[in-house]
N, C-alpha and C positions, 0 to 999 in steps of 0.2 A: 416398646418396640412395635412398629406398625407392620402388618402383614398385608401384602397386596393380594387381591383375589386374582384368579386366573384371567378373568375378563379384563381387568386393568393392566395386567402384565402383557397380555396378548395385544391390547390396544397400543400400549407404549412401545412394544417391540415392532408393531406394524408401522407406527409413525416414524420411529427411528430408521427403519429399513427404507421407507419412502424418502426421508430426508437424505439418507446416504446415497440412494439411487439417483436422485435428481441433483443433489449437491447445490452448487452455485450456478448450474446451467440454466435454471429458470430465471429469466430476466426480472420477473416480478419480485423475486426474493432479494434482489440487489438494492442496496441503499446508496443512491447517488447523492453527492454533497456539493455545496457551493465552495467549501474551503477544506483544506487538509494541511496538517503540519507534519513534516518529517523531522524527527528528532534523532540525531546521531548520539547513541548512548555509549558506544565503545569504539576506540580507534582500531584500525586494522593491524594485525601482526604479520601479515603477508600481503604481497601484491595480489590483485584479483579484481573481481567485479561485484557490484550490487545491481540486481535486476529487479525492476518494478513493472507491474502490469498497470497500464493506464488506459481507461476506457471512457470516452465522452458518452453521455446518455444518447443513445440512438446512433452513435458513431462507430468508427472502426477501432477495435482494441489495438494497442501497440505495446510492445515491450521496450522499456527504456533501460539501457545499460550504462552504468557509471563505472569507469575504471578508477581504482584507488591504488595507492602505493603503501608499502609497508612503512609503519611508524608515522604516517600522516596523523596529526592531531585531529580531534573531532571537528574543529572549525574548518580545517582544510577539506575534510570529507564533505561537510555541509556546503562549502563554496563550490565544490565540483558538482555536487548534486544540483545546485542552483544553476550552474552554467549549462549542464547537459539538458535539464528540463526547459530552460529558456530556449535552447536550440530546437528542441523537439516539439514543445507545445506553447512556447512563449507568445505566439501570435494571438491565440485565443484565451490564454490564461495568464494571470499575473503571477510571476514566480519571484519571491524575494527571500534573501538571506537575512536573518535577524537573530539576535541573541546568541551569537557565536556558533551554536550547534543546531540551530533550527532553520528549516526552509519552509516557507508557507506558499501554498498554491491556492489561488483564488480565481474563481470564474469571473471573467470580465462581463460587463453588463450585456444582456441579451445573448450571451453564449450559453452553451450547454453545461449542465451539471456534469460531474465526472465521478468515476470510481477509481480508486487507487489502492493497490494491494499486491498480494502474493510476492513478497520480497524473497529473492533467492540470493545466496552469497557464494562466491567462489573464494573470496578473500576471507582468511581466517581472522577471528577476533572481533571484527566489525559487527555492530548491531545497530539497527535503526528501529524506531517506533513510529507508527503512523497514528495520529489523532485526528478525528473528524469533527467538524463544527456542527 
């Protein structure tokens, strides 16, 4: 069993406190990407929304809201995500539906990298997973 000295515990506590205090607000901590996959893992069991935070590197962050309906299969949820993302960011980013339950967002050439995250659900049962390239 390892025992941490007071100095190591204090340093670890200080680092954790600083990380919690600044969180994701420090732009340097954010990892922007050229591509992200949104995978629909579970179908909704109620009507509601899925809300994504989308932020181009150096651009204005936006919240993208996708309406879903009870008992839609995962593929229908993915198609709706694709449709809404094409409306919201399609001019600067390529948004494609593939593999039934997956939507891929790719930066077009000479466009900005982006950050995608902070998924919120009002629809019950539905779950999405975001994978970055």
